[in-house]
C-alpha positions as CSV (number, residue, x, y, z in Angstrom):
1,X,-43.7,-51.6,103.7
2,X,-42.5,-52.1,107.3
3,X,-43.5,-55.2,109.6
4,X,-45.1,-54.2,112.9
5,X,-44.5,-56.3,116.0
6,X,-46.2,-56.0,119.3
7,X,-43.7,-56.2,122.3
8,X,-44.0,-56.0,125.8
9,X,-41.6,-55.6,128.6
10,X,-41.7,-55.0,132.4
11,X,-40.5,-51.4,133.7
12,X,-40.6,-49.7,136.9
13,X,-43.4,-47.2,137.1
14,X,-41.0,-44.3,138.1
15,X,-39.1,-45.0,135.1
16,X,-42.2,-44.8,132.9
17,X,-43.3,-41.7,134.4
18,X,-39.8,-40.1,133.9
19,X,-39.8,-41.1,130.3
20,X,-43.0,-39.6,129.6
21,X,-41.8,-36.3,131.2
22,X,-38.6,-36.4,129.3
23,X,-40.2,-37.3,126.0
24,X,-43.0,-34.8,126.4
25,X,-45.5,-37.7,125.6
26,X,-48.6,-38.4,127.8
27,X,-49.0,-42.1,126.7
28,X,-46.6,-44.9,127.7
29,X,-46.7,-46.3,124.2
30,X,-45.8,-42.9,122.6
31,X,-43.2,-42.2,125.1
32,X,-41.5,-45.8,124.4
33,X,-41.7,-45.3,120.7
34,X,-40.1,-41.9,120.8
35,X,-37.3,-43.1,123.1
36,X,-36.6,-46.3,120.8
37,X,-36.5,-44.0,117.7
38,X,-34.1,-41.7,119.4
39,X,-31.8,-44.4,120.6
40,X,-31.7,-45.9,117.0
41,X,-30.9,-42.6,115.5
42,X,-28.5,-41.2,118.2
43,X,-24.9,-41.2,117.0
44,X,-23.7,-41.9,120.6
45,X,-25.4,-45.2,120.9
46,X,-23.0,-46.7,118.1
47,X,-19.8,-45.6,119.9
48,X,-17.9,-47.9,122.2
49,X,-17.3,-45.3,124.9
50,X,-20.5,-43.0,124.7
51,X,-19.4,-40.7,127.5
52,X,-15.8,-40.1,126.2
53,X,-17.1,-39.2,122.9
54,X,-19.5,-36.6,124.3
55,X,-16.8,-35.3,126.4
56,X,-14.4,-34.9,123.4
57,X,-17.1,-32.8,121.6
58,X,-17.8,-30.6,124.6
59,X,-14.0,-30.0,125.0
60,X,-13.6,-29.2,121.3
61,X,-16.5,-26.8,121.5
62,X,-14.9,-24.9,124.5
63,X,-11.6,-24.6,122.6
64,X,-13.2,-23.1,119.6
65,X,-14.9,-20.6,121.7
66,X,-11.7,-19.4,123.3
């Protein structure tokens, strides 16, 4: 069984609204939960240079297409 902890943070209202749009959630709580889950599962968050890794993948895909 997992433990549940209530947490709070301060965010800019524009960032919260953008997060809700991007996640497709209407509530702040659900949007934040979805964003945190994605961050923990995303392979790029564990890479030292995330942007270089993404760029490598795009370049390799483009080479395969050619």
